[in-house]
C-alpha positions in Angstrom: 0.0 -0.2 -0.3 1.6 3.5 -1.0 0.8 7.1 1.2 -1.9 7.9 -1.0 -4.2 4.5 -1.5 -4.5 1.7 -3.5 -2.0 -1.1 -4.3 1.5 -0.6 -5.8 2.1 -2.5 -9.2 5.8 -4.5 -8.3 5.8 -4.9 -12.2 10.0 -5.5 -13.0 11.1 -3.2 -15.7 8.0 -0.6 -15.4 8.6 1.5 -18.9 6.4 4.6 -19.7 8.2 5.8 -22.4 7.2 2.3 -24.1 3.5 3.1 -24.1 1.3 4.6 -26.5 -0.3 8.1 -25.6 -2.0 7.8 -22.2 -5.6 8.6 -22.7 -7.7 10.2 -19.5 -11.1 11.3 -19.1 -12.0 12.7 -15.8 -15.6 12.7 -14.7 -17.2 14.7 -11.4 -19.4 17.5 -9.9 -18.7 20.6 -10.2 -15.3 22.7 -8.2 -14.2 18.7 -7.6 -10.8 19.6 -8.6 -11.2 18.3 -12.2 -8.6 21.2 -14.1 -6.1 21.5 -11.0 -6.0 17.7 -10.9 -5.6 17.7 -14.6 -3.0 20.8 -14.6 -1.0 18.4 -11.8 -1.0 15.4 -14.3 0.0 17.0 -17.7 2.5 18.9 -15.4 1.6 22.4 -16.7 -1.3 25.1 -17.1 -3.4 22.9 -19.6 -7.2 23.8 -18.0 -9.0 26.8 -16.3 -7.8 28.0 -13.2 -10.3 26.6 -10.0 -13.4 29.0 -10.1 -14.0 28.7 -13.9 -16.9 27.2 -15.3 -15.9 24.5 -17.3 -18.8 24.3 -20.1 -17.6 22.1 -23.1 -15.5 19.4 -23.4 -12.0 19.8 -24.0 -8.5 17.9 -24.5 -5.2 19.1 -23.6 -1.8 16.7 -24.8 1.5 16.9 -22.5 4.1 14.8 -21.5 4.4 13.4 -18.2 7.3 10.4 -16.1 8.6 10.3 -20.0 5.2 9.6 -21.7 2.7 11.0 -23.5 -0.5 11.8 -22.0 -3.7 13.3 -23.3 -6.5 14.2 -20.5 -10.5 15.2 -21.1 -12.0 17.5 -19.0 -15.7 18.1 -18.9 -18.1 20.3 -17.2 -19.3 18.6 -14.2 -22.7 18.1 -12.7 -24.4 20.4 -9.8 -23.6 19.5 -6.1 -27.3 20.1 -4.9 -30.4 18.5 -6.9 -33.8 17.8 -5.5 -34.2 14.6 -4.2 -35.0 11.8 -6.2 -34.3 13.8 -9.5 -31.4 13.5 -11.7 -28.1 15.4 -10.8 -28.2 16.9 -14.3 -30.0 17.8 -17.9 -30.2 15.5 -20.3 -28.0 18.1 -22.8 -25.3 18.4 -19.8 -25.0 14.4 -19.8 -25.0 14.5 -23.9 -21.9 16.9 -23.1 -20.5 14.2 -21.1 -20.9 11.2 -23.4 -19.5 13.8 -26.3 -15.9 14.0 -24.3 -15.4 10.4 -25.5 -15.1 12.0 -28.9 -11.6 13.7 -27.9 -10.2 10.3 -27.0 -11.0 8.3 -30.3 -10.6 5.3 -30.6 -11.0 5.2 -26.6 -10.0 5.6 -22.8 -7.6 4.1 -21.2 -8.8 4.9 -17.6 -11.6 7.2 -16.2 -10.6 8.9 -13.5 -13.9 9.7 -10.6 -13.0 13.1 -9.3 -13.9 14.0 -5.6 -13.2 16.2 -3.4 -12.4 14.9 -0.2 -15.3 15.2 2.1 -16.2 14.0 5.4 -19.7 14.3 5.0 -19.9 12.4 1.4 -23.4 10.6 1.0 -25.2 8.9 -0.4 -26.7 11.3 -2.7 -23.2 12.3 -4.2 -22.6 8.7 -4.9 -25.2 7.8 -6.6 -25.1 11.0 -8.6 -21.4 9.6 -9.8 -23.2 5.7 -10.3 -25.6 7.7 -12.5 -23.4 10.0 -15.0 -20.5 6.7 -14.9 -24.0 4.7 -16.4 -23.5 7.3 -19.6 -20.0 5.1 -20.7 -22.0 2.3 -20.8 -21.4 -1.4 -18.4 -18.2 -1.1 -18.8 -16.8 1.8 -17.2 -16.6 0.1 -13.4 -13.6 -2.2 -15.1 -11.6 0.8 -16.5 -12.3 3.7 -13.2 -10.1 5.2 -10.3 -11.2 7.7 -7.5 -9.4 10.2 -8.1 -9.1 12.0 -4.3 -8.8 15.7 -4.3 -7.0 17.0 -1.0 -6.2 20.8 -0.8 -4.7 20.1 3.3 -3.4 17.2 4.8 -5.2 18.3 8.1 -8.3 17.4 6.4 -7.3 13.6 7.1 -7.7 14.6 10.7 -4.0 12.4 11.9 -5.6 9.4 9.8 -5.0 7.8 6.4 -6.5 8.2 3.3 -7.7 4.6 3.2 -9.1 4.8 6.8 -10.7 7.7 6.2 -12.3 5.5 3.0 -13.1 2.4 5.2 -14.7 4.3 7.6 -17.1 6.0 5.0 -19.5 3.8 4.0 -20.5 5.4 0.9 -16.5 6.0 -0.2 -16.0 3.0 0.5 -18.9 1.2 -1.5 -17.7 3.5 -4.4 -14.2 2.1 -4.7 -15.0 -1.1 -4.0 -17.3 -0.5 -7.1 -14.0 0.5 -8.6 -12.5 -2.8 -8.3 -10.6 -1.2 -5.0 -8.6 1.4 -7.1 -8.4 5.4 -6.0 -5.5 7.8 -5.4 -4.9 11.0 -4.0 -3.8 14.3 -5.8 -2.8 16.5 -2.6 -2.0 20.8 -3.4 1.1 20.5 -1.1 2.4 16.9 -1.7 4.8 15.7 1.1 8.9 15.7 0.2 10.0 13.2 -2.2 6.3 12.0 -2.9 5.5 11.9 -6.8 1.8 11.5 -6.5 1.9 12.1 -10.2 4.2 8.5 -11.1 2.5 6.6 -8.6 -1.0 7.8 -10.4 0.3 6.7 -13.9 1.4 3.2 -12.2 -1.7 2.4 -11.3 -3.5 3.2 -14.5 -1.0 1.3 -16.4 -2.5 -1.9 -13.9 -5.8 -1.0 -15.3 -4.4 -0.9 -18.8 -2.9 -4.2 -17.7 -6.1 -5.9 -16.4 -7.9 -4.9 -19.0 -5.7 -6.4 -21.9 -4.4 -3.4 -22.9 -7.8 -2.9 -24.7 -9.3 1.0 -24.1 -12.5 1.5 -23.3 -14.0 2.1 -27.0 -15.1 5.5 -27.4 -16.8 4.3 -30.7 -19.2 1.9 -29.0 -20.2 4.3 -26.1 -21.4 6.8 -28.3 -23.6 4.1 -30.1 -25.3 3.1 -27.0 -26.0 6.5 -26.0 -27.7 7.0 -28.7 -29.8 3.7 -28.4 -30.6 5.4 -25.1 -31.3 8.3 -26.0 -34.0 6.5 -29.3 -35.5 4.5 -26.6 -35.8 8.2 -24.7 -37.5 9.2 -27.3 -39.6 6.2 -27.3 -40.8 6.7 -24.5 -41.7 10.1 -24.5 -43.5 9.6 -27.7 -45.3 6.5 -25.5 -46.5 9.1 -22.6 -47.7 11.8 -25.2 -49.7 9.3 -27.2 -51.1 7.9 -24.1 -52.0 11.4 -22.1 -53.4 12.7 -25.7 -56.1 9.5 -25.7 -57.0 10.6 -22.0 -57.6 14.3 -22.8 -59.9 13.0 -25.7 
């Protein structure tokens, strides 16, 4: 176990330079720190500063740990929503799905960006699940929870793994991701290479999936079929309503 959670890969001769462009897609609520996380991964100011709302999906490329990286950022859903309703509109969901077209032929990993919060609740977990479902049934196999932590004092003297295990909803989310999680601190400890450790875990995800990416083409096709089903259901409801009114 490393300092930021999850398992170390002990694979010998790990050489990121032998890999093609690693394509990462970030998912998360508004103000979760997705843009800041993308900047940390790419090692430069590639995305907007904190406080600037991401309105459309965008991809940026860079060199990290000796390998080519492509990171996709996208709009996040709202912090609060009425209980029992969707956390975002279908228009926003379609934009989130469209982000996959920016990493053709597909993503090596989906980073579920979550700001460390001791009040992380069932509704927040369900919102993440609701949006991850937009990426098809295989999405969990490519997912890793990426915690953004502004201050180590947030851990209250405990480890990140302890915080995850003590919060039932966080623990459930991480378990759905195969136990994979990592943290990016705004002030990392000396000698801790957060990005290198993250890329090691992502490489393990790629290996576990047989070097097969999460296909952007299949996700876009799957989403189109779902939208067709929505249109058909809407048509049936309108027809029933018209019959009732008559």
